[in-house]
N, CA, C and O atoms as a GROMACS GRO file, in nm:
protein
  276
    1MET      N    1   0.303  -2.486   0.707
    1MET     CA    2   0.159  -2.475   0.726
    1MET      C    3   0.125  -2.329   0.756
    1MET      O    4   0.197  -2.261   0.829
    2TYR      N    5   0.017  -2.283   0.699
    2TYR     CA    6  -0.025  -2.146   0.723
    2TYR      C    7  -0.175  -2.138   0.744
    2TYR      O    8  -0.251  -2.227   0.704
    3LYS      N    9  -0.215  -2.029   0.809
    3LYS     CA   10  -0.357  -2.005   0.836
    3LYS      C   11  -0.408  -1.907   0.732
    3LYS      O   12  -0.344  -1.806   0.704
    4ASN      N   13  -0.523  -1.936   0.674
    4ASN     CA   14  -0.582  -1.841   0.581
    4ASN      C   15  -0.732  -1.864   0.576
    4ASN      O   16  -0.778  -1.972   0.540
    5THR      N   17  -0.807  -1.762   0.610
    5THR     CA   18  -0.952  -1.772   0.600
    5THR      C   19  -1.003  -1.682   0.490
    5THR      O   20  -1.122  -1.685   0.456
    6ARG      N   21  -0.915  -1.600   0.433
    6ARG     CA   22  -0.954  -1.510   0.325
    6ARG      C   23  -0.938  -1.578   0.189
    6ARG      O   24  -0.856  -1.668   0.172
    7THR      N   25  -1.019  -1.534   0.094
    7THR     CA   26  -1.004  -1.579  -0.044
    7THR      C   27  -0.949  -1.463  -0.126
    7THR      O   28  -0.953  -1.348  -0.082
    8ALA      N   29  -0.898  -1.494  -0.243
    8ALA     CA   30  -0.839  -1.390  -0.327
    8ALA      C   31  -0.875  -1.413  -0.473
    8ALA      O   32  -0.905  -1.525  -0.515
    9GLU      N   33  -0.871  -1.304  -0.548
    9GLU     CA   34  -0.888  -1.308  -0.693
    9GLU      C   35  -0.781  -1.220  -0.754
    9GLU      O   36  -0.746  -1.116  -0.698
   10VAL      N   37  -0.729  -1.262  -0.869
   10VAL     CA   38  -0.632  -1.181  -0.944
   10VAL      C   39  -0.697  -1.137  -1.074
   10VAL      O   40  -0.784  -1.205  -1.129
   11LEU      N   41  -0.653  -1.023  -1.123
   11LEU     CA   42  -0.706  -0.967  -1.246
   11LEU      C   43  -0.623  -1.018  -1.363
   11LEU      O   44  -0.504  -0.987  -1.374
   12VAL      N   45  -0.687  -1.096  -1.452
   12VAL     CA   46  -0.620  -1.153  -1.568
   12VAL      C   47  -0.702  -1.117  -1.692
   12VAL      O   48  -0.816  -1.159  -1.706
   13ASN      N   49  -0.642  -1.039  -1.780
   13ASN     CA   50  -0.711  -0.997  -1.904
   13ASN      C   51  -0.849  -0.939  -1.877
   13ASN      O   52  -0.945  -0.969  -1.948
   14GLY      N   53  -0.859  -0.855  -1.773
   14GLY     CA   54  -0.984  -0.788  -1.742
   14GLY      C   55  -1.086  -0.871  -1.668
   14GLY      O   56  -1.199  -0.828  -1.648
   15GLU      N   57  -1.046  -0.992  -1.626
   15GLU     CA   58  -1.139  -1.082  -1.556
   15GLU      C   59  -1.079  -1.122  -1.421
   15GLU      O   60  -0.959  -1.149  -1.411
   16TRP      N   61  -1.163  -1.126  -1.317
   16TRP     CA   62  -1.118  -1.167  -1.184
   16TRP      C   63  -1.122  -1.319  -1.174
   16TRP      O   64  -1.226  -1.382  -1.196
   17ILE      N   65  -1.006  -1.378  -1.142
   17ILE     CA   66  -0.990  -1.523  -1.134
   17ILE      C   67  -0.950  -1.562  -0.992
   17ILE      O   68  -0.861  -1.500  -0.934
   18HIS      N   69  -1.017  -1.665  -0.935
   18HIS     CA   70  -0.984  -1.713  -0.800
   18HIS      C   71  -0.841  -1.765  -0.795
   18HIS      O   72  -0.793  -1.829  -0.888
   19ILE      N   73  -0.772  -1.735  -0.683
   19ILE     CA   74  -0.635  -1.782  -0.661
   19ILE      C   75  -0.615  -1.802  -0.512
   19ILE      O   76  -0.673  -1.730  -0.431
   20ASP      N   77  -0.534  -1.899  -0.475
   20ASP     CA   78  -0.495  -1.915  -0.335
   20ASP      C   79  -0.404  -1.797  -0.301
   20ASP      O   80  -0.306  -1.773  -0.373
   21PRO      N   81  -0.432  -1.721  -0.195
   21PRO     CA   82  -0.352  -1.602  -0.165
   21PRO      C   83  -0.201  -1.625  -0.160
   21PRO      O   84  -0.125  -1.533  -0.194
   22ILE      N   85  -0.154  -1.741  -0.120
   22ILE     CA   86  -0.010  -1.766  -0.113
   22ILE      C   87   0.054  -1.766  -0.252
   22ILE      O   88   0.176  -1.754  -0.263
   23ASN      N   89  -0.026  -1.778  -0.357
   23ASN     CA   90   0.026  -1.781  -0.494
   23ASN      C   91   0.029  -1.644  -0.561
   23ASN      O   92   0.064  -1.634  -0.678
   24ILE      N   93  -0.007  -1.539  -0.489
   24ILE     CA   94   0.000  -1.404  -0.545
   24ILE      C   95   0.146  -1.362  -0.554
   24ILE      O   96   0.222  -1.375  -0.458
   25LYS      N   97   0.183  -1.311  -0.671
   25LYS     CA   98   0.322  -1.271  -0.699
   25LYS      C   99   0.330  -1.121  -0.721
   25LYS      O  100   0.231  -1.056  -0.754
   26LYS      N  101   0.451  -1.068  -0.701
   26LYS     CA  102   0.478  -0.926  -0.720
   26LYS      C  103   0.428  -0.882  -0.858
   26LYS      O  104   0.454  -0.947  -0.959
   27GLY      N  105   0.357  -0.769  -0.860
   27GLY     CA  106   0.306  -0.712  -0.984
   27GLY      C  107   0.165  -0.753  -1.019
   27GLY      O  108   0.104  -0.692  -1.108
   28MET      N  109   0.110  -0.855  -0.952
   28MET     CA  110  -0.027  -0.897  -0.981
   28MET      C  111  -0.127  -0.800  -0.922
   28MET      O  112  -0.110  -0.753  -0.809
   29GLY      N  113  -0.233  -0.769  -0.997
   29GLY     CA  114  -0.348  -0.696  -0.944
   29GLY      C  115  -0.437  -0.796  -0.875
   29GLY      O  116  -0.466  -0.903  -0.931
   30PHE      N  117  -0.483  -0.765  -0.754
   30PHE     CA  118  -0.565  -0.862  -0.680
   30PHE      C  119  -0.661  -0.793  -0.586
   30PHE      O  120  -0.648  -0.674  -0.556
   31ARG      N  121  -0.758  -0.870  -0.541
   31ARG     CA  122  -0.847  -0.827  -0.434
   31ARG      C  123  -0.871  -0.948  -0.344
   31ARG      O  124  -0.858  -1.063  -0.387
   32MET      N  125  -0.905  -0.920  -0.218
   32MET     CA  126  -0.926  -1.027  -0.121
   32MET      C  127  -1.062  -1.010  -0.054
   32MET      O  128  -1.120  -0.902  -0.051
   33PHE      N  129  -1.111  -1.123  -0.002
   33PHE     CA  130  -1.241  -1.125   0.064
   33PHE      C  131  -1.230  -1.197   0.198
   33PHE      O  132  -1.160  -1.297   0.211
   34GLU      N  133  -1.302  -1.144   0.296
   34GLU     CA  134  -1.310  -1.208   0.427
   34GLU      C  135  -1.386  -1.340   0.414
   34GLU      O  136  -1.448  -1.367   0.312
   35GLU      N  137  -1.381  -1.419   0.519
   35GLU     CA  138  -1.451  -1.548   0.522
   35GLU      C  139  -1.600  -1.533   0.495
   35GLU      O  140  -1.663  -1.622   0.437
   36ASP      N  141  -1.658  -1.419   0.538
   36ASP     CA  142  -1.802  -1.395   0.518
   36ASP      C  143  -1.835  -1.338   0.380
   36ASP      O  144  -1.951  -1.311   0.350
   37GLY      N  145  -1.733  -1.319   0.295
   37GLY     CA  146  -1.755  -1.270   0.160
   37GLY      C  147  -1.738  -1.120   0.142
   37GLY      O  148  -1.736  -1.071   0.029
   38ASN      N  149  -1.725  -1.046   0.253
   38ASN     CA  150  -1.704  -0.902   0.242
   38ASN      C  151  -1.562  -0.873   0.190
   38ASN      O  152  -1.467  -0.942   0.226
   39PRO      N  153  -1.549  -0.769   0.105
   39PRO     CA  154  -1.417  -0.736   0.053
   39PRO      C  155  -1.325  -0.680   0.161
   39PRO      O  156  -1.370  -0.609   0.252
   40VAL      N  157  -1.198  -0.711   0.151
   40VAL     CA  158  -1.095  -0.652   0.237
   40VAL      C  159  -1.067  -0.514   0.179
   40VAL      O  160  -1.039  -0.501   0.060
   41THR      N  161  -1.073  -0.411   0.263
   41THR     CA  162  -1.049  -0.274   0.215
   41THR      C  163  -0.944  -0.205   0.301
   41THR      O  164  -0.925  -0.237   0.418
   42THR      N  165  -0.878  -0.110   0.239
   42THR     CA  166  -0.786  -0.020   0.309
   42THR      C  167  -0.823   0.121   0.265
   42THR      O  168  -0.808   0.155   0.148
   43ASN      N  169  -0.871   0.201   0.357
   43ASN     CA  170  -0.916   0.337   0.326
   43ASN      C  171  -1.017   0.337   0.212
   43ASN      O  172  -1.014   0.425   0.126
   44GLY      N  173  -1.107   0.240   0.210
   44GLY     CA  174  -1.212   0.231   0.110
   44GLY      C  175  -1.169   0.170  -0.023
   44GLY      O  176  -1.251   0.159  -0.114
   45ILE      N  177  -1.044   0.131  -0.035
   45ILE     CA  178  -0.992   0.073  -0.159
   45ILE      C  179  -0.991  -0.079  -0.145
   45ILE      O  180  -0.948  -0.132  -0.042
   46ASN      N  181  -1.039  -0.150  -0.248
   46ASN     CA  182  -1.044  -0.296  -0.237
   46ASN      C  183  -0.966  -0.370  -0.346
   46ASN      O  184  -0.972  -0.493  -0.353
   47SER      N  185  -0.894  -0.297  -0.430
   47SER     CA  186  -0.809  -0.360  -0.532
   47SER      C  187  -0.666  -0.312  -0.511
   47SER      O  188  -0.643  -0.195  -0.482
   48PHE      N  189  -0.573  -0.402  -0.527
   48PHE     CA  190  -0.433  -0.371  -0.495
   48PHE      C  191  -0.339  -0.429  -0.600
   48PHE      O  192  -0.378  -0.515  -0.680
   49ILE      N  193  -0.216  -0.382  -0.600
   49ILE     CA  194  -0.108  -0.442  -0.678
   49ILE      C  195  -0.007  -0.495  -0.577
   49ILE      O  196   0.034  -0.423  -0.486
   50ALA      N  197   0.032  -0.620  -0.593
   50ALA     CA  198   0.130  -0.680  -0.501
   50ALA      C  199   0.267  -0.617  -0.525
   50ALA      O  200   0.318  -0.619  -0.637
   51SER      N  201   0.327  -0.563  -0.420
   51SER     CA  202   0.462  -0.508  -0.431
   51SER      C  203   0.566  -0.609  -0.382
   51SER      O  204   0.685  -0.580  -0.376
   52SER      N  205   0.517  -0.729  -0.348
   52SER     CA  206   0.606  -0.841  -0.312
   52SER      C  207   0.530  -0.969  -0.342
   52SER      O  208   0.408  -0.968  -0.358
   53ASP      N  209   0.602  -1.078  -0.348
   53ASP     CA  210   0.536  -1.208  -0.352
   53ASP      C  211   0.470  -1.230  -0.216
   53ASP      O  212   0.518  -1.179  -0.115
   54ALA      N  213   0.361  -1.306  -0.214
   54ALA     CA  214   0.298  -1.342  -0.088
   54ALA      C  215   0.397  -1.422  -0.003
   54ALA      O  216   0.479  -1.497  -0.057
   55PHE      N  217   0.390  -1.405   0.128
   55PHE     CA  218   0.478  -1.478   0.218
   55PHE      C  219   0.403  -1.511   0.346
   55PHE      O  220   0.296  -1.456   0.372
   56ILE      N  221   0.459  -1.600   0.423
   56ILE     CA  222   0.398  -1.641   0.550
   56ILE      C  223   0.477  -1.576   0.662
   56ILE      O  224   0.598  -1.594   0.673
   57ASN      N  225   0.407  -1.499   0.747
   57ASN     CA  226   0.477  -1.431   0.856
   57ASN      C  227   0.503  -1.526   0.972
   57ASN      O  228   0.466  -1.643   0.966
   58LYS      N  229   0.565  -1.476   1.078
   58LYS     CA  230   0.603  -1.561   1.192
   58LYS      C  231   0.483  -1.618   1.266
   58LYS      O  232   0.498  -1.711   1.345
   59HIS      N  233   0.362  -1.564   1.240
   59HIS     CA  234   0.240  -1.614   1.303
   59HIS      C  235   0.166  -1.714   1.214
   59HIS      O  236   0.058  -1.761   1.249
   60GLY      N  237   0.226  -1.746   1.099
   60GLY     CA  238   0.165  -1.842   1.008
   60GLY      C  239   0.054  -1.783   0.922
   60GLY      O  240  -0.030  -1.856   0.871
   61VAL      N  241   0.054  -1.650   0.907
   61VAL     CA  242  -0.050  -1.581   0.830
   61VAL      C  243   0.008  -1.536   0.696
   61VAL      O  244   0.120  -1.484   0.690
   62VAL      N  245  -0.068  -1.556   0.588
   62VAL     CA  246  -0.026  -1.511   0.456
   62VAL      C  247  -0.029  -1.358   0.452
   62VAL      O  248  -0.129  -1.297   0.491
   63CYS      N  249   0.080  -1.297   0.406
   63CYS     CA  250   0.090  -1.152   0.396
   63CYS      C  251   0.134  -1.114   0.255
   63CYS      O  252   0.207  -1.188   0.190
   64ILE      N  253   0.089  -0.998   0.210
   64ILE     CA  254   0.128  -0.946   0.080
   64ILE      C  255   0.148  -0.795   0.094
   64ILE      O  256   0.056  -0.724   0.135
   65ASN      N  257   0.265  -0.746   0.061
   65ASN     CA  258   0.286  -0.602   0.059
   65ASN      C  259   0.219  -0.549  -0.066
   65ASN      O  260   0.219  -0.616  -0.170
   66THR      N  261   0.160  -0.428  -0.057
   66THR     CA  262   0.078  -0.379  -0.168
   66THR      C  263   0.098  -0.233  -0.201
   66THR      O  264   0.150  -0.154  -0.123
   67TYR      N  265   0.054  -0.201  -0.323
   67TYR     CA  266   0.025  -0.064  -0.366
   67TYR      C  267  -0.125  -0.062  -0.390
   67TYR      O  268  -0.181  -0.162  -0.435
   68SER      N  269  -0.191   0.048  -0.361
   68SER     CA  270  -0.334   0.062  -0.393
   68SER      C  271  -0.350   0.100  -0.540
   68SER      O  272  -0.267   0.173  -0.595
   69ILE      N  273  -0.457   0.050  -0.602
   69ILE     CA  274  -0.487   0.090  -0.741
   69ILE      C  275  -0.624   0.150  -0.749
   69ILE      O  276  -0.668   0.190  -0.856
   0.00000   0.00000   0.00000
């Protein structure tokens, strides 16, 4: 069981498609959104490439290692 209040989209053939964050795999381009719909950003960047498959940390939270794009 894991906790997740964020939503995610992956980039497929130039189109953003909804995906459960736990299903993000290494190499996928993705973006995430907070529960209120605001984009998740890191230093103003809101699109990322997964550098690992999504995993559940010891606190039950979905995590994804990333590269910024």
